VOPAGU-2260 file (C-alpha; in pm, 1 decimal, decimal comma):
REM VOPAGU-2260
SITE   aa  ch    i         X         Y         Z
SITE  MET   A    0   -7177,9  -10068,2    3431,3
SITE  LYS   A    1   -7107,8  -10215,0    3101,4
SITE  TYR   A    2   -7412,9  -10420,3    2960,4
SITE  GLN   A    3   -7224,0  -10754,0    2935,6
SITE  GLN   A    4   -7150,1  -10666,7    3336,5
SITE  VAL   A    5   -7477,7  -10663,6    3380,0
SITE  TYR   A    6   -7582,2  -10973,2    3237,9
SITE  GLN   A    7   -7283,3  -11188,3    3328,0
SITE  TYR   A    8   -7378,9  -11045,7    3688,5
SITE  THR   A    9   -7761,1  -11094,3    3687,0
SITE  TYR   A   10   -7643,8  -11471,0    3488,4
SITE  ASP   A   11   -7428,4  -11538,6    3809,6
SITE  ARG   A   12   -7661,1  -11445,1    4073,8
SITE  THR   A   13   -7898,8  -11629,0    3893,5
SITE  THR   A   14   -7734,3  -11969,3    3888,7
SITE  ASP   A   15   -7639,1  -11913,0    4257,6
SITE  ALA   A   16   -8005,3  -11836,9    4403,3
SITE  ALA   A   17   -8066,1  -12157,3    4184,1
SITE  LYS   A   18   -7823,1  -12392,2    4375,3
SITE  ARG   A   19   -7939,3  -12247,9    4707,9
SITE  LEU   A   20   -8340,6  -12317,2    4615,6
SITE  LEU   A   21   -8229,6  -12657,1    4475,5
SITE  ILE   A   22   -8007,5  -12763,6    4797,7
SITE  ARG   A   23   -8328,4  -12658,2    5030,8
SITE  TYR   A   24   -8560,7  -12806,1    4798,3
SITE  PHE   A   25   -8326,4  -13160,0    4863,4
SITE  LYS   A   26   -8299,4  -13145,7    5200,3
SITE  LYS   A   27   -8648,2  -13098,8    5275,1
SITE  SER   A   28   -8773,1  -13343,8    5032,7
SITE  LYS   A   29   -8540,5  -13593,3    5166,3
SITE  GLU   A   30   -8693,6  -13546,0    5560,3
SITE  ARG   A   31   -8979,5  -13623,1    5394,4
SITE  HIS   A   32   -8893,6  -13923,3    5271,3
SITE  ARG   A   33   -8951,5  -13831,9    4884,3
SITE  PRO   A   34   -8755,4  -14076,1    4593,1
SITE  PHE   A   35   -8522,3  -13891,0    4368,8
SITE  ASN   A   36   -8734,1  -13975,6    4073,9
SITE  LYS   A   37   -9009,4  -13758,8    4177,2
SITE  ILE   A   38   -8892,0  -13465,5    4314,1
SITE  ASN   A   39   -8628,9  -13439,8    4002,2
SITE  ASN   A   40   -8977,4  -13488,0    3733,2
SITE  ASP   A   41   -9110,8  -13235,0    3972,8
SITE  PHE   A   42   -8852,9  -12966,8    3975,6
SITE  LEU   A   43   -8825,6  -12970,4    3595,4
SITE  ARG   A   44   -9196,5  -12988,0    3528,6
SITE  TRP   A   45   -9184,8  -12656,2    3749,2
SITE  LEU   A   46   -8898,4  -12453,2    3588,1
SITE  THR   A   47   -8946,9  -12483,9    3260,1
SITE  PRO   A   48   -9298,5  -12339,4    3259,9
SITE  TYR   A   49   -9192,7  -12054,3    3507,6
SITE  ARG   A   50   -8871,1  -11998,1    3284,1
SITE  GLU   A   51   -9114,2  -11966,8    3002,2
SITE  THR   A   52   -9420,1  -11810,4    3168,6
SITE  LYS   A   53   -9218,3  -11545,9    3372,0
SITE  TYR   A   54   -8930,6  -11464,3    3129,9
SITE  GLU   A   55   -8939,5  -11605,7    2780,4
SITE  LYS   A   56   -9303,2  -11481,5    2739,3
SITE  GLY   A   57   -9216,6  -11139,3    2830,1
SITE  LEU   A   58   -8913,8  -11128,3    2617,3
SITE  LYS   A   59   -9071,0  -11282,6    2260,2
SITE  THR   A   60   -9357,7  -11059,3    2312,3
SITE  PHE   A   61   -9264,6  -10718,6    2381,0
SITE  GLU   A   62   -8899,7  -10740,9    2218,9
SITE  TYR   A   63   -8922,0  -11055,4    2000,2
SITE  GLU   A   64   -8669,9  -10931,7    1710,4
SITE  ALA   A   65   -8419,7  -10784,1    2042,8
SITE  PHE   A   66   -8415,9  -11153,4    2145,5
SITE  SER   A   67   -8384,6  -11320,0    1869,3
SITE  GLN   A   68   -8074,8  -11087,3    1789,1
SITE  PHE   A   69   -7938,3  -11206,8    2088,9
SITE  ASN   A   70   -8050,8  -11535,6    2035,5
SITE  LYS   A   71   -7775,1  -11545,0    1722,9
SITE  ARG   A   72   -7532,2  -11371,1    1879,9
SITE  TYR   A   73   -7251,1  -11676,5    1807,8
SITE  THR   A   74   -7335,5  -11640,1    1437,6
SITE  LEU   A   75   -7312,9  -11291,2    1460,6
SITE  TYR   A   76   -6968,6  -11300,5    1604,0
SITE  GLN   A   77   -6674,6  -11496,0    1778,7
SITE  GLY   A   78   -6449,8  -11471,8    1988,8
SITE  GLU   A   79   -6480,0  -11541,6    2387,4
SITE  PRO   A   80   -6829,6  -11552,3    2526,6
SITE  SER   A   81   -6785,4  -11213,3    2742,6
SITE  LYS   A   82   -6653,5  -11018,3    2430,8
SITE  ILE   A   83   -6934,0  -11185,5    2215,5
SITE  HIS   A   84   -7234,8  -11053,2    2466,7
SITE  GLN   A   85   -7078,2  -10733,2    2522,6
SITE  TRP   A   86   -7050,3  -10683,3    2149,7
SITE  ALA   A   87   -7406,9  -10799,0    2039,1
SITE  LEU   A   88   -7542,8  -10594,4    2327,0
SITE  GLU   A   89   -7407,0  -10320,4    2229,5
SITE  GLU   A   90   -7505,8  -10316,9    1843,8
SITE  GLU   A   91   -7744,0  -10596,9    1715,4
SITE  VAL   A   92   -7948,0  -10602,9    2018,4
SITE  LYS   A   93   -7968,4  -10224,3    2120,7
SITE  GLN   A   94   -8083,9  -10151,7    1736,8
SITE  ALA   A   95   -8344,8  -10377,8    1772,1
SITE  TYR   A   96   -8469,5  -10313,2    2152,4
SITE  LEU   A   97   -8794,9  -10125,8    2134,1
SITE  GLY   A   98   -8797,7  -10005,6    2519,7
SITE  ARG   A   99   -9188,7  -10152,5    2549,9
SITE  ASN   A  100   -9263,6  -10305,3    2869,8
SITE  TYR   A  101   -8924,8  -10285,7    3010,9
SITE  LYS   A  102   -8818,7   -9937,6    3221,8
SITE  THR   A  103   -8509,9   -9951,5    3107,2
SITE  TYR   A  104   -8220,7  -10128,2    2838,3
SITE  ASN   A  105   -8075,3  -10263,5    3163,4
SITE  ALA   A  106   -8369,6  -10415,4    3305,7
SITE  PHE   A  107   -8405,0  -10597,3    2957,8
SITE  ILE   A  108   -8090,7  -10731,0    2979,1
SITE  LYS   A  109   -8141,3  -10861,8    3331,8
SITE  ASP   A  110   -8422,0  -11086,5    3217,3
SITE  LEU   A  111   -8259,5  -11177,6    2883,0
SITE  ALA   A  112   -7949,9  -11324,4    3173,5
SITE  ILE   A  113   -8195,8  -11477,9    3390,1
SITE  ASN   A  114   -8359,0  -11642,9    3128,9
SITE  ASP   A  115   -8059,5  -11773,8    3019,4
SITE  ALA   A  116   -7932,1  -11885,0    3339,4
SITE  LEU   A  117   -8258,9  -12088,7    3398,1
SITE  ASN   A  118   -8255,2  -12260,6    3102,2
SITE  GLU   A  119   -7856,7  -12369,7    3137,6
SITE  VAL   A  120   -7960,4  -12468,2    3511,6
SITE  SER   A  121   -8236,6  -12707,1    3408,9
SITE  ARG   A  122   -8009,6  -12870,1    3122,7
SITE  HIS   A  123   -7689,2  -12951,1    3265,8
SITE  TYR   A  124   -7951,0  -13073,9    3582,2
SITE  HIS   A  125   -8147,3  -13300,3    3332,3
SITE  ASN   A  126   -7754,4  -13397,7    3222,8
SITE  TYR   A  127   -7635,9  -13472,4    3566,3
SITE  TYR   A  128   -7911,4  -13678,6    3686,0
SITE  SER   A  129   -7750,2  -13958,8    3862,2
SITE  TYR   A  130   -7460,1  -13747,6    3995,4
SITE  TYR   A  131   -7744,0  -13494,2    4166,6
SITE  GLN   A  132   -7928,8  -13836,9    4244,3
SITE  LEU   A  133   -7602,3  -13955,4    4410,4
SITE  ILE   A  134   -7588,2  -13644,1    4603,8
SITE  TYR   A  135   -7906,5  -13643,1    4686,1
SITE  GLU   A  136   -7883,0  -13980,0    4851,9
SITE  GLN   A  137   -7577,5  -13938,4    5044,9
SITE  ASP   A  138   -7604,3  -13532,7    5140,0
SITE  LYS   A  139   -7285,8  -13468,7    4963,8
SITE  TYR   A  140   -7341,6  -13114,7    4888,8
SITE  GLN   A  141   -7002,0  -12992,1    4921,2
SITE  TYR   A  142   -7011,3  -13170,2    4526,1
SITE  PHE   A  143   -7361,5  -12986,6    4465,6
SITE  TYR   A  144   -7178,7  -12698,1    4205,2
SITE  LEU   A  145   -7440,1  -12689,3    3934,8
SITE  LYS   A  146   -7204,1  -12598,7    3682,2
SITE  GLU   A  147   -6977,6  -12830,5    3395,7
SITE  PHE   A  148   -6672,9  -12998,6    3495,4
SITE  ASP   A  149   -6408,2  -12883,5    3306,9
SITE  ASN   A  150   -6302,0  -13079,6    3053,1
SITE  LYS   A  151   -6437,4  -13409,4    3148,7
SITE  SER   A  152   -6765,0  -13621,0    3226,7
SITE  TYR   A  153   -6900,4  -13616,1    3591,2
SITE  GLU   A  154   -6877,9  -14011,3    3542,9
SITE  SER   A  155   -6475,5  -13942,8    3556,7
SITE  SER   A  156   -6471,5  -13671,0    3818,8
SITE  ASP   A  157   -6300,9  -13792,8    4183,7
SITE  GLU   A  158   -6667,6  -13693,5    4368,5
SITE  TYR   A  159   -6865,6  -13929,6    4163,1
SITE  LYS   A  160   -6599,4  -14221,2    4183,1
SITE  GLU   A  161   -6589,8  -14138,6    4575,4
SITE  MET   A  162   -6939,8  -14145,5    4566,0
SITE  ILE   A  163   -7035,2  -14420,4    4350,9
SITE  VAL   A  164   -6803,6  -14697,6    4529,9
SITE  VAL   A  165   -7024,0  -14566,7    4857,0
SITE  LYS   A  166   -7324,8  -14690,4    4686,6
SITE  TYR   A  167   -7203,6  -14977,8    4517,7
SITE  PRO   A  168   -6875,4  -15069,2    4733,5
SITE  TYR   A  169   -6770,6  -15360,5    4402,1
SITE  LYS   A  170   -6713,1  -15028,7    4205,7
SITE  ALA   A  171   -6379,3  -14968,3    4351,7
SITE  LYS   A  172   -6241,2  -15317,2    4225,7
SITE  GLU   A  173   -6382,6  -15206,7    3902,6
SITE  PHE   A  174   -6185,3  -14860,5    3899,6
SITE  LYS   A  175   -5899,2  -15044,5    3986,7
SITE  ALA   A  176   -5918,1  -15313,7    3731,8
SITE  SER   A  177   -6013,2  -15099,1    3451,3
SITE  ILE   A  178   -5667,4  -14927,2    3515,9
SITE  GLU   A  179   -5482,4  -15294,9    3556,1
SITE  ASP   A  180   -5652,1  -15390,2    3195,3
SITE  ASP   A  181   -5583,2  -15098,8    2991,8
SITE  ASN   A  182   -5247,4  -15254,7    2840,0
SITE  ASN   A  183   -5478,8  -15550,7    2764,6
SITE  GLU   A  184   -5750,1  -15396,3    2632,6
SITE  LYS   A  185   -5521,0  -15173,4    2398,8
SITE  GLU   A  186   -5436,1  -15508,6    2218,4
SITE  SER   A  187   -5807,4  -15586,5    2148,7
SITE  LEU   A  188   -5890,4  -15249,9    2022,6
SITE  ASN   A  189   -5802,8  -15279,0    1635,2
SITE  GLU   A  190   -6106,8  -15555,6    1699,7
SITE  ASP   A  191   -6315,5  -15421,4    1915,5
SITE  VAL   A  192   -6305,8  -15092,7    1691,2
SITE  ASN   A  193   -6413,1  -15250,4    1401,4
SITE  GLN   A  194   -6699,5  -15407,8    1530,4
SITE  ASN   A  195   -6793,3  -15080,4    1718,7
SITE  VAL   A  196   -6754,8  -14914,5    1347,9
SITE  SER   A  197   -6978,5  -15156,6    1190,6
SITE  ILE   A  198   -7242,3  -15121,1    1440,0
SITE  THR   A  199   -7243,9  -14704,3    1467,4
SITE  GLU   A  200   -7247,6  -14711,9    1038,3
SITE  SER   A  201   -7546,1  -14959,7    1087,6
SITE  VAL   A  202   -7703,8  -14726,6    1356,1
SITE  ILE   A  203   -7628,8  -14368,2    1147,9
SITE  ALA   A  204   -7816,5  -14540,5     858,7
SITE  ASP   A  205   -8076,7  -14572,1    1059,6
SITE  PHE   A  206   -8163,7  -14241,2    1072,1
SITE  LYS   A  207   -8451,1  -14060,5     878,9
SITE  ASP   A  208   -8422,9  -13740,3     704,4
SITE  ASP   A  209   -8658,5  -13548,7     951,5
SITE  GLU   A  210   -8459,2  -13723,8    1221,4
SITE  ARG   A  211   -8135,9  -13567,0    1103,2
SITE  MET   A  212   -8294,0  -13248,8    1076,6
SITE  LEU   A  213   -8391,1  -13285,5    1447,1
SITE  VAL   A  214   -8024,0  -13344,4    1564,6
SITE  LEU   A  215   -7913,2  -13050,0    1332,3
SITE  SER   A  216   -8193,8  -12848,4    1494,0
SITE  VAL   A  217   -8110,3  -12921,6    1840,0
SITE  LEU   A  218   -7768,0  -12877,5    1813,9
SITE  TYR   A  219   -7793,6  -12539,4    1634,9
SITE  ASP   A  220   -8014,3  -12431,3    1890,6
SITE  LEU   A  221   -7770,7  -12533,6    2188,7
SITE  VAL   A  222   -7445,4  -12404,8    2027,8
SITE  SER   A  223   -7633,8  -12052,1    2017,9
SITE  LYS   A  224   -7617,4  -11988,7    2388,2
SITE  PRO   A  225   -7346,1  -11984,3    2644,4
SITE  ASN   A  226   -7227,7  -12268,9    2822,1
SITE  HIS   A  227   -7359,8  -12488,1    2576,4
SITE  GLY   A  228   -7205,4  -12791,6    2697,8
SITE  VAL   A  229   -7124,8  -12935,9    2346,3
SITE  GLN   A  230   -6787,1  -13002,9    2321,1
SITE  LEU   A  231   -6629,8  -13081,6    1979,4
SITE  PRO   A  232   -6613,0  -13466,0    1990,6
SITE  GLU   A  233   -6963,1  -13442,7    1994,2
SITE  PHE   A  234   -7015,6  -13187,1    1727,2
SITE  ILE   A  235   -6796,9  -13386,7    1526,4
SITE  ARG   A  236   -7015,4  -13704,2    1540,6
SITE  ALA   A  237   -7367,9  -13494,5    1499,8
SITE  CYS   A  238   -7247,1  -13352,8    1191,7
SITE  LYS   A  239   -7146,6  -13712,6    1092,2
SITE  ILE   A  240   -7528,7  -13789,5    1166,1
SITE  VAL   A  241   -7687,7  -13476,8     996,1
SITE  GLY   A  242   -7457,7  -13508,8     656,2
SITE  LEU   A  243   -7563,7  -13807,5     543,6
SITE  TYR   A  244   -7919,1  -13664,8     373,9
SITE  GLU   A  245   -7931,9  -13685,2      45,7
SITE  ASP   A  246   -8150,6  -13348,7      -7,8
SITE  LEU   A  247   -7884,9  -13147,1    -249,7
SITE  SER   A  248   -8170,3  -12850,0    -274,9
SITE  VAL   A  249   -8030,7  -12726,7       4,2
SITE  PHE   A  250   -7747,6  -12557,0    -237,1
SITE  ASN   A  251   -7996,7  -12357,2    -395,4
SITE  ASP   A  252   -8038,6  -11978,4    -375,4
SITE  LYS   A  253   -8421,5  -12049,2    -228,1
SITE  ILE   A  254   -8268,0  -12255,6      25,9
SITE  GLN   A  255   -8552,5  -12161,6     259,8
SITE  GLN   A  256   -8821,4  -12347,3      65,3
SITE  SER   A  257   -8645,6  -12624,6      27,3
SITE  THR   A  258   -8777,3  -12926,8     294,6
SITE  ILE   A  259   -8473,6  -12983,4     467,7
SITE  TYR   A  260   -8471,4  -12649,4     550,7
SITE  GLN   A  261   -8769,0  -12634,5     695,6
SITE  MET   A  262   -8702,4  -12975,5     915,5
SITE  ALA   A  263   -8444,7  -12783,5    1017,4
SITE  TYR   A  264   -8577,0  -12446,9    1096,3
SITE  ARG   A  265   -8868,9  -12532,7    1278,1
SITE  GLY   A  266   -8751,5  -12851,4    1477,0
SITE  ILE   A  267   -9001,2  -13027,7    1682,4
SITE  ASP   A  268   -9275,2  -12830,3    1608,0
SITE  TYR   A  269   -9209,0  -12971,0    1255,1
SITE  THR   A  270   -9463,5  -13234,1    1311,3
SITE  SER   A  271   -9742,3  -13031,0    1472,6
SITE  ASN   A  272   -9920,2  -13361,5    1577,1
SITE  LYS   A  273   -9785,5  -13372,6    1969,4
SITE  LYS   A  274   -9817,8  -13753,2    1978,0
SITE  LEU   A  275   -9592,5  -13766,3    1616,0
SITE  GLN   A  276   -9352,3  -13574,7    1826,4
SITE  LEU   A  277   -9354,2  -13747,3    2124,4
SITE  GLU   A  278   -9291,9  -14080,3    1897,4
SITE  LYS   A  279   -8998,5  -13887,3    1672,5
SITE  ILE   A  280   -8803,1  -13821,7    2025,0
SITE  ASN   A  281   -8800,2  -14147,3    2113,8
SITE  SER   A  282   -8704,8  -14297,1    1796,4
SITE  VAL   A  283   -8411,5  -14036,0    1792,6
SITE  LEU   A  284   -8324,3  -14084,9    2129,9
SITE  SER   A  285   -8288,3  -14478,3    2144,7
SITE  LYS   A  286   -8068,2  -14402,7    1805,8
SITE  LEU   A  287   -7857,9  -14201,7    1974,8
SITE  GLU   A  288   -7803,0  -14399,1    2248,2
SITE  SER   A  289   -7491,2  -14565,7    2187,1
SITE  LEU   A  290   -7370,7  -14247,2    1989,4
SITE  LYS   A  291   -7230,3  -14032,1    2267,2
SITE  LEU   A  292   -7426,0  -13760,8    2186,0
SITE  LYS   A  293   -7504,1  -13625,1    2587,5
SITE  ALA   A  294   -7601,9  -13289,2    2520,7
SITE  ILE   A  295   -7806,3  -13312,8    2236,2
SITE  SER   A  296   -7946,6  -13601,2    2413,9
SITE  GLY   A  297   -8052,5  -13404,7    2737,4
SITE  ARG   A  298   -8199,3  -13149,0    2549,9
SITE  LEU   A  299   -8413,1  -13417,0    2339,7
SITE  ARG   A  300   -8519,7  -13570,6    2715,7
SITE  MET   A  301   -8608,4  -13217,4    2825,3
SITE  MET   A  302   -8852,8  -13171,8    2529,2
SITE  LYS   A  303   -8937,9  -13542,8    2580,5
SITE  THR   A  304   -9115,0  -13390,5    2914,5
SITE  GLU   A  305   -9231,7  -13083,1    2778,7
SITE  VAL   A  306   -9430,8  -13281,8    2485,8
SITE  SER   A  307   -9552,7  -13504,6    2782,3
SITE  ASN   A  308   -9673,4  -13288,4    2986,7
SITE  LYS   A  309   -9855,8  -13098,8    2679,1
SITE  LEU   A  310   -9981,1  -13399,8    2542,0
SITE  ASN   A  311  -10139,0  -13519,2    2908,6
SITE  LYS   A  312  -10323,4  -13130,9    2952,2
């Protein structure tokens, strides 16, 4: 079996196992009358430490360079994800692999795949909070996919609309009215656009440089992973936010020594104080709220949970 096939097979099986586990967890929690917010938080608090302790820690401890090379695969190659996986696993990752702690190279690849799959489950589940809340409340497990909808948000899916109308019947009229109002909305579009542009410009200008670099760090981390969920519109919006910093030292030969580079490279860890980290994340999240950066906001909310857990220990 080719290296990429080992990776994909393990990745898919891990995702399927997580899906079965979550559905069982939902059903048992529902029988015990648990509120969704509690089971959601409990699951995310369990999953991240479990993944980090059981898989990521070993990968970083025993095969740090190979692990790092695999995480950089999308900067090393371009093409279909399956091809990129294969090329990286055949070349840079294999060359960096030391054979410490893992019986075979394939065993190492399996841990890579499990770590990536669980990380993606966490990211996706966090971003689809409202969607899975409706499934939990209405027992609509036929709509439990644990993956993104193709080329649309979950709010635009037929599944979500069906469930939201059950919860809020008045939404049915809203959906119908929204279609009927399309023509009327087009007439006032220019006026709305001008007003929204003014508000957006104000929000973007309010970002501090360290906040812009945190957005860049999260964006870079996301797009370095398969199934990252960052669509082109979000990528373009993020570039607009990030690109407004004034420090031109990034064009020097020794860019690694510049403050702006260190902010982006170290991300949230540029500030070591956990309380200040939390304040920065909250500040960025509040500014992103109106800017439609769903994947980046989702990752920041996960980071907020992780930092909060460490702060409360």
